[in-house]
C-alpha positions in Angstrom: -8.2 19.9 -17.1 -5.1 18.0 -15.9 -4.2 19.4 -12.5 -1.5 18.3 -10.2 -4.0 16.8 -7.8 -5.8 14.8 -10.5 -2.3 13.4 -11.8 -1.2 12.6 -8.2 -4.4 10.8 -7.4 -4.3 8.8 -10.7 -0.7 7.8 -10.3 -1.3 6.6 -6.6 -4.4 4.8 -7.7 -2.5 2.9 -10.5 0.2 2.0 -8.1 -2.3 0.7 -5.5 -4.1 -1.3 -8.2 -1.0 -2.9 -9.4 -0.1 -3.9 -5.8 -3.5 -5.6 -5.3 -3.0 -7.4 -8.5 0.3 -8.7 -7.1 -1.5 -10.1 -4.1 -0.6 -7.3 -1.7 -3.0 -5.1 0.4 -3.3 -1.5 -0.6 -4.5 1.4 1.4 -5.2 4.9 0.1 -5.6 8.1 2.1 -8.6 10.1 1.8 -6.5 12.7 -0.2 -5.8 10.1 -2.7 -2.3 10.8 -3.5 -0.6 8.7 -1.0 -1.1 5.5 1.0 0.7 2.3 2.0 0.9 -1.4 0.9 1.2 -4.4 3.1 2.4 -7.9 2.5 -0.1 -10.5 3.7 2.8 -13.0 3.9 4.9 -11.1 6.5 2.9 -8.0 7.4 5.6 -5.6 6.3 4.4 -2.2 5.2 5.9 0.5 2.9 4.5 3.8 2.1 4.0 5.4 -1.3 3.3 8.9 -2.4 3.2 10.9 -5.6 6.3 13.1 -6.0 5.7 16.3 -7.8 9.4 16.9 -8.8 9.9 13.4 -10.1 6.4 13.1 -11.6 6.1 9.6 -10.4 5.2 7.5 -7.3 8.0 7.1 -4.7 8.2 4.3 -2.2 9.5 4.7 1.3 10.1 2.3 4.2 8.7 2.3 7.7 10.4 0.9 10.7 10.4 1.1 14.6 13.2 0.3 17.0 12.3 -2.3 19.7 13.2 0.3 22.5 10.8 2.8 20.9 13.3 5.5 20.7 13.7 5.4 16.9 11.1 5.2 14.3 10.6 6.7 10.9 9.5 6.5 7.5 10.8 8.4 4.4 13.9 6.6 3.5 13.5 6.4 -0.3 13.3 2.8 -1.5 12.7 3.7 -5.1 10.5 5.2 -7.7 7.6 3.5 -9.6 6.3 4.5 -13.1 3.3 2.7 -14.6 5.0 2.7 -17.9 7.7 0.2 -16.7 7.5 -3.5 -16.0 8.7 -3.0 -12.5 7.0 -5.2 -9.8 5.9 -3.7 -6.5 6.6 -6.7 -4.1 10.3 -6.3 -4.0 9.9 -2.9 -2.4 8.8 -4.7 0.7 12.1 -6.4 1.0 14.1 -3.2 1.5 16.1 -2.6 4.7 16.6 0.7 6.5 19.9 2.4 5.4 22.8 2.6 7.8 22.2 6.3 8.5 19.0 5.6 10.4 21.0 4.0 13.2 18.5 1.1 13.7 21.1 -1.5 12.7 22.8 -0.9 16.1 19.5 -1.7 17.9 16.9 -4.2 17.5 14.1 -3.0 15.1 11.1 -4.3 13.1 9.1 -3.1 10.2 6.0 -1.1 11.2 2.9 -3.1 11.4 -0.6 -2.4 10.1 -1.7 -1.7 13.7 1.2 0.8 14.4 0.6 2.6 11.1 -3.2 2.9 11.7 -2.5 4.1 15.3 -0.2 6.8 14.1 -1.9 8.0 10.9 -5.5 6.8 10.6 -7.1 9.7 12.4 -5.5 12.3 10.0 -5.2 10.2 6.8 -8.5 8.3 6.9 -7.1 5.4 5.0 -9.4 3.0 3.0 -8.4 -0.4 1.6 -8.5 -0.9 -2.1 -9.9 -4.3 -2.9 -10.6 -6.1 -6.1 -14.3 -7.0 -6.2 -16.1 -9.6 -8.4 -19.2 -8.0 -9.8 -20.6 -11.4 -10.7 -20.6 -13.1 -7.3 -20.1 -10.1 -4.9 -17.0 -11.3 -3.2 -13.7 -9.7 -2.5 -11.2 -12.5 -3.2 -10.3 -11.8 -6.8 -6.9 -11.4 -8.5 -4.7 -12.0 -11.4 -3.1 -15.2 -12.5 -0.7 -15.3 -15.4 -1.8 -12.0 -16.7 -5.5 -12.9 -16.7 -8.1 -11.6 -14.2 -10.0 -14.2 -12.3 -12.3 -14.8 -9.3 -11.2 -17.7 -7.1 -14.9 -18.2 -6.1 -16.4 -18.1 -9.6 -13.5 -20.0 -11.1 -13.2 -19.0 -14.7 -11.7 -15.8 -16.1 -14.1 -13.0 -15.3 -14.2 -9.7 -17.2 -16.6 -8.2 -14.5 -14.0 -7.2 -11.9 -13.7 -3.7 -10.4 -11.7 -2.0 -7.7 -13.6 -0.6 -4.7 -12.4 1.5 -1.7 -13.6 -0.1 1.5 -13.7 1.4 4.8 -11.3 -0.1 7.5 -13.5 -1.6 10.1 -13.9 0.7 13.1 -13.0 -2.0 15.5 -9.6 -2.4 13.7 -9.1 1.3 13.6 -10.0 2.0 17.2 -7.9 -0.9 18.5 -5.0 0.4 16.6 -5.3 3.9 18.2 -5.1 2.5 21.8 
């Protein structure tokens, strides 16, 4: 039976898996139909969620002003459909629109720590990692369309995605 919840969870999971293949970190909420991705290169975070009306995953930005008076998420960056060839990484380059008012003040993209401090308690995020079933290590990925494990070397068919708890020390430090 294809319920809304099952469609939403499947679409969000596919989005998160593609993000991991592109070298990004992906976090899924316990509910399974939303989460956020992070660029390891610059730490930027954008949120994603399944949109019932559009029937696809939508991506939205997160920011905080330096003075702490303005913060937000929810400006729509774009939609993602697994049927398309759209890459996820460019979503991380979006700037807040002018109507947010942050361009008049100093601002920064929400950090992993800020995101966990604000939402971990209610959302119970877990990180989606690509795991090598042969060597048992996490550092696996995709290169030129082929899956591989950087520790094992050659192309490895025995890769799987696993949800990993966020270490309590990280979650607790984020909430202080």
